[in-house]
N, C-alpha and C positions, 0 to 999 in steps of 0.2 A: 518269217512266220513264227519261229520259236520266241523271238523277242516280243512279238505281238501277244502271243499266248501268255507269256510270263507277266507282261504288262497288264493284261486283262485280269489275270488272277490276282495281281497286286491291287488292282483297282477294286475287284470284288471284295477283297479282305478289308480294304480301307472303308468301303461302303458299309460292310457288315459291322465293323467296329464303330463307325459313326452312328449306325442305327442303334447299336447296343447302348451307346452313350446317350442318345436321344431318348431311348425308352427307359432309362433309369438304371442301367447296368445289367449284369447277369442275374439269373434267377437267384443265385446264392446271395448276391449283393442286395437284391430286393428283399430277400428273407431277413437279412441282417437289419435292414432299415425298418422292418415292420415292428410296431410297438408290442411289448409283451401283453398277454391277456391280463385283464384286471384280476386282482386277488379275489379269491372266493372263500367265504366262510359260512358257517352254520350257526344260528342262534336258536337254542331250544326255548320253548315258551315265549315265542316272539311277540305275542300280543300283550304282555304284561306291562306294568308301569315302567320299570327300569329297562326291560327289553325293548320296548317301543322307542325309547330315547336312544338306546344303543343302535338299533336298526337305522334310525334316522341319521345318526352320526356316521355309521359305516357307509351308508349310501352317499353322504356328502363328501366322504374321503375317497370315493371311487371304487369301493368294494362291491362285488356281486354277493348278495345275501340270500341264503336259504333259511327261512324261518319256519320252525315247526309249530304247529297248532293242533289242538285236539279236534277242532272243527273249523277249517278255514272259511266256511260259508257262514259262520255265526256273525251276525251284525256287529258284535262287540269287537270284531277284528277288522272291520271295514276301513278303519283309519290308516291301516298299514299301506294299502295300495294308493292312498292319497298323499303319501309322503313324497317330497321332492326326489326325483330320479328313480322312483319306485318302478315305473313301467320299464320292463326289459332287464332290470337289475335286481328286482326283488322277486323271489320265487317262494310260494307258500306250499308247505308240505303237511299233509294230514299225518300226524304221528303222535304217539304217546310214549313217554320215556319208560313206562312200565311194560311196553311191548317192544322187545329188541328188534324184531323184524321190520317194524315200521320206521325205525330210525336209519336203517342202512341207506335207503334212497336219498334221504335228506343230507347225509354226510358225504355221499359219493361225489368226488370231484373237488372237495373242499381242502383247503390247506390248514384251516384252524376251526375250532369249535368253541363257542361261548355257551356254557351250560347254565341257564337261568331258570329253567322250568322246575317248579316244585309241585309234585302231585299232592292233592288235598283229598284224601279219602274221607268218607262220611263218618266212619268210626275213628275217633281220636286215638284209640289204642293202636291203630294201624299206621299212624303217621310216620313213625320211625322206620318201619319196614319198607314203606313206600318210598321214603326219601333215599334210603340206602340202595334199594333195588334200582330206582331210577338213575341214581348217580353211577352205579356199577354198569348198568346197561349202556349208558352214554360212553363211559370210558372204554368198555370192551369194543364197542362199535368203532371208536376212534383208533384203538390199537389195530383192529383189522384193516382199517382204511389208511393206515400209515399217516395219521394226522400229525402235523408239525407241532402244534401247541394247543392245549386245552385250558381255558380260563373258566374256573368254577365259581359261581356266586354263592358265598356262604353268608354269614351274618355275625355281628358282634355278640349275638346270643351264644356263639361258640367260644367267646372270649371273656365276657364280662361278669358271669354269674358264678363266683367262687367266694363263699362266705369267709374263707380262711386267707384270702389274699390280703397283703398289707395295704392299708388305706393311705399311706404316705409315699407310695411308689407308683409311677405311671405304669399303666398296663400296655404291654407291647405284644408282638406276635408270638412271644414265648408263653403267653398266658392262655390257659384254657378254662372254660367253664367246668364246674363240678357236675358231672352227669348225674350222680346219685342225689345231689342236692336238688337238681331240677326235677328228677323223678318224684322225690318226696313232696315237692310242691305242685305236682301235676302239670308241670310245664313241658308238655310233650313236644311242642314246637322247638324249644331249645335243645331238647334231647336229640331230636331228629337232625337239627343243624350241626350239632357237635359230631354226631356219629357219621353223618354224610361227609363232612369235611375230613374227618379222620380216615375214612375209607378211601377218599380221593387221594390223599397224600401218601397213604400206605400203598395204594395201587401204583402210584407213580414210582415209589421206591423199588417195588418188586419188578416192575415191567420196563422201567426206563422211559415211559411215556412222559412227555413234558407237560406237567400240570402245575398251574398257579391258582391259588385261591384268594378271593377278595371278601373282606368282612365289613360290610356297611352297617350303620346303625339305623335310627329312624330316618327315613328318606322322604323329604319334602320336595316341593317344586311343582311346576305346571303339569297338568295332565294332558297326554296325547290321546289316551284311550277313553271311551265313553263311560266306563265303569270307574268306581272310586275304590281305591285300594286301602288297606288297613292303616298304613302310616298317614295317609292323607286324611282319613277319618279322625285320626288322633288329633291332628292340627285343627281340623274343623270343630272338633269338640272343645278344644282349648279356647277357640274364638267365640263360639256360640254359647258355651256353658251348658249345664244340664244337671240332672239329679246325682250324677256320680262324683264322688270325691276323688282327688288326685293327691299323690304323695309329692312332697317337695324334694324330689330326688334329682340327681344330675342326669340330664338327658343328652346323649351324644346325637348329633344331627348332621346330615349331609344333604346336599342338593342332588336331585336325580340326574341332572346333566353332568355333575362332577363324578358321579358313579360311572356313567357311560364313558366319560373321559378316562377314568382310572382303568376300566376294563380294557379299552383299546390301547392305552399306554402300556399296560402289562403284557398285552399280546404282542405289540410291536417291538418292545425292548428285549433284546436278546439276553440281557443280564438279569431279567426278572426271575425270581426263584422263591418257591415256598409260598407263604401266606402273607397277606397285606391287610392291615387295618385301614379303613377308609372313613375316618371320622374327624373332620377338621373343627367342628363347632360343638361346644358342650356348655349347657346352660341349665340352671335350676328352674323348676316349674314357675316359681314366683317371678324370677327374673325374665323368663320368657313372656309371661303375661304382661309385665311392666313394659317390656320392649314393644310388644304388639299394641298395647294401649296408646303408646306414643305415636305409633304409625297410623293406627285406626281406632280412635277413641269411641267410635259410634257403636261398637259391638258390646255384648254383655260380658263375655269371657267367663271362664270357670272361676268360681269364688270359694269352693270348698277345697282348700289345700292343706294337707296334714303334714306335719313335720316328719322327716325321715332321716335315717342315719346317713352320714356322708359316704361318698364313694370315691374311689381313686379314678381320676380321669384316664382316658385312652390317649395314646399317641399315634399319629400317622407319619412319623418322621421317616420311616423306611420308604413309604410311598412318595413323600415330598422330595426326598433325596434323589428319587428316580426322575423327577421333573414334573410331578403333579402339582397344579396350581388351582386350588378350589376357590369358590366364591365366598364372599362374606355372608354371614347369616342374614343380615338385613336384606340383601338382594334376594335371597331365597324366599324369605317370608313375604316380601312385597310381590314377587312374581306369583307365589302360591295364591295369595289373597286375590290378586287380579284375576287369576284363572277361576277360582271358586266363585267369585262374584259374577263373572260372565256366564258361568254354567248354572247359576241360581242355587248353588250349594249352601249359601249362607242365609238363605231365607228360612224363616220359621214356618213350621207346619202346625196348624192348630190341633191340639190334642195329641201331638206326637213329639214329645221332647227328644232331642238328639241324645244318643248314648255314647259313652266312651267305648271303643272296641273292647270286647271281652278280654283280649290278650293283655290289656293294660289296666283292667279294673282291680281295685283292691279287694282283698278277701272280705266276703260279706256282701259285696255289691253284685247282684245277679241281674 
């Protein structure tokens, strides 16, 4: 009787072990086999030109994305939920970087944050305060949420405007624009970009928050959003021509898709540190027009081009050394024009000449 009992217990154990093997192992083993949850990040100002391409890239790489928008229901943001993999992976949050409390839900549960939102107050004199406050709000929320890394979008406007910089030396990440010079010229956009980036890097030094800044120049490329951003209007003006003269200065240019690549690269690379210039192509106005004419001779193009003092070019070596591979300028221009043509942006409107964006107009052109 005892032997039978032992035998039966042995049989029960064997059966149980067999069942465990059939069912995929113990609960602990099954937990080990479960894939980790997808990485989750937040993008502020998610509906913008660069941000839209970044969101698209993040979704394609398997990220879950929280995008902040001042008004998620605004039709200008409808393109976001139409991106590949957006359903279930893209979450839109009503938030304003000038309102700290609205940012907390958007950042909650995220590992990283891309700060691309730039508040644009109606009063130009408030631009600097808004940019600084918005940046600080985002950084403080990130500190409270124990965010792993923050990538802040700055601009070459924070690098390139210093009248005393040597003209025979490449400008790198050690170069900063002269804030007082920008103020004297009424360039409050540049003052805001300089100050906001300074604040971001100083905050990182004081708190230990992992912050990296990216400085792109003129950004061209296809539009995902229905609105037309300032740098795209610049290229459209060069193509269509109009009443405003342009200086024959050296323009640093980058593709919007390459900016998105740079932002993600800097987020994913553990060794990324400090600030990075994101400017692979540099061309004078006349040379840009000549290149465009060879590609599309059918357009009018800007014809009032005034000589300008030479400028030292920028270098993106620090970013390239990290593995960044940008596109050729010709590809960027071709894809931009194809997008503009499809959207009807290169068609002339009777009685309404196209104007160069105010930011790029020469003194006297109002």
